[in-house]
Every structure is written in structure tokens, then in C-alpha cells.
C-alpha positions as CSV (number, residue, x, y, z in Angstrom):
1,M,-90.9,-47.6,-131.1
2,N,-93.5,-45.5,-130.4
3,T,-93.9,-46.7,-127.3
4,L,-90.9,-46.3,-125.9
5,K,-90.3,-42.4,-127.4
6,G,-93.7,-42.1,-125.3
7,L,-92.0,-43.5,-122.0
8,C,-88.9,-40.7,-122.6
9,C,-91.2,-37.9,-122.9
10,L,-93.3,-39.0,-120.0
11,T,-90.2,-39.6,-117.8
12,L,-89.1,-36.0,-119.2
13,L,-91.9,-34.6,-117.8
14,C,-92.2,-35.8,-114.5
15,L,-88.1,-34.9,-113.8
16,P,-89.5,-31.4,-112.7
17,L,-92.1,-33.0,-110.0
18,G,-89.1,-34.9,-107.9
19,A,-88.2,-31.0,-107.3
20,H,-90.9,-30.9,-104.9
21,A,-90.0,-33.6,-102.8
22,I,-87.3,-31.5,-100.3
23,D,-89.3,-29.4,-98.1
24,A,-88.3,-25.5,-98.2
25,G,-86.6,-23.7,-95.3
26,P,-84.1,-24.6,-92.5
27,A,-83.2,-28.7,-92.4
28,S,-82.2,-28.4,-88.7
29,A,-82.3,-26.2,-85.5
30,Q,-79.3,-24.8,-86.4
31,Q,-79.8,-23.5,-89.2
32,Q,-82.8,-21.8,-88.5
33,E,-80.8,-20.5,-86.0
34,T,-77.9,-19.2,-88.5
35,E,-80.5,-17.8,-91.0
36,G,-82.2,-15.7,-88.5
37,W,-78.8,-14.4,-87.2
38,L,-78.4,-13.4,-91.4
39,L,-81.7,-12.1,-91.4
40,L,-80.8,-9.8,-88.3
41,Q,-77.8,-8.8,-89.8
42,S,-79.0,-8.0,-93.7
43,R,-82.0,-6.0,-91.7
44,N,-79.7,-4.1,-89.7
45,K,-81.7,-4.9,-86.8
46,A,-79.4,-6.0,-84.1
47,A,-77.2,-3.1,-85.1
48,S,-75.1,-1.6,-81.8
49,P,-75.9,2.1,-81.0
50,T,-72.5,2.6,-80.2
51,P,-70.1,2.6,-83.0
52,Q,-67.0,0.8,-83.2
53,T,-63.9,2.7,-83.2
54,A,-60.0,2.3,-83.4
55,T,-57.5,4.1,-82.1
56,A,-54.5,5.0,-84.5
57,T,-52.3,2.6,-82.4
58,E,-54.6,-0.2,-83.1
59,R,-54.9,0.6,-86.9
60,E,-51.2,0.4,-87.3
61,L,-50.7,-2.8,-85.2
62,A,-53.8,-4.3,-87.6
63,M,-51.8,-2.7,-90.4
64,Q,-48.2,-4.2,-89.7
65,R,-49.9,-7.5,-89.0
66,W,-51.6,-7.5,-92.3
67,L,-48.3,-6.4,-94.0
68,K,-46.4,-9.1,-92.3
69,K,-47.9,-12.1,-94.1
70,Y,-46.0,-10.5,-97.1
71,K,-42.4,-11.8,-95.9
72,Y,-43.3,-15.6,-96.6
73,E,-42.6,-16.8,-100.0
74,I,-45.0,-18.8,-101.4
75,P,-43.3,-22.2,-102.6
76,D,-43.0,-23.5,-105.8
77,F,-44.5,-27.1,-105.1
78,Y,-46.2,-28.1,-101.8
79,D,-44.4,-31.2,-99.8
80,P,-47.0,-33.4,-98.9
81,D,-44.2,-35.0,-96.9
82,A,-43.5,-31.9,-94.7
83,G,-46.2,-31.5,-92.2
84,G,-47.1,-33.5,-89.7
85,K,-48.8,-37.1,-89.3
86,I,-52.4,-38.2,-88.5
87,E,-52.5,-41.1,-86.6
88,T,-55.9,-43.3,-86.3
89,K,-56.8,-45.6,-83.5
90,N,-58.2,-49.1,-84.6
């Protein structure tokens, strides 16, 4: 019984060492690119010197588009047969 208890303790002590198996940092070139852009944004390094403005007409149209989404009633139940079908080629 002591051997089993010792083996269990040793296993639990070795578990954190498995976390070091994955290298830190981005896994792919795409992830590196994404993290680079996020870093630029968070540090405000790539901000445009020209502020973006919207005219009163543009703001009004955006507000109307936003309000329009509330005209559609949310159904009580989702009908899975209401949508289209996906055909697969074998």
C-alpha cells in the first residue's frame, strides 16, 4: 500500500512538468502576424493622424439601420427544417 501511495504522490508532483512541453509564443506565422497587429493597436503605434468623422446623415443612417433590427420578432422555438440544406459530394 505504501508503494501505491508513493507512486500516486510522485505522479502528482510530476504533473506540472507537463505544462513546460508547449513552447511559449505564437504557433504559426498567421498567429504571429495577428499578435503583432494587436500589439500595435494596444500601444497606439499605428493610429492615423487624421481623425475619422461621420456626417450627421451618416450617423442617422447608422442609427436607422441599428433600430431596424428590433422590428424582427424573435421566434419562441427554432425550426431546424426552416433553413437550407447542405449537400455533400462523396
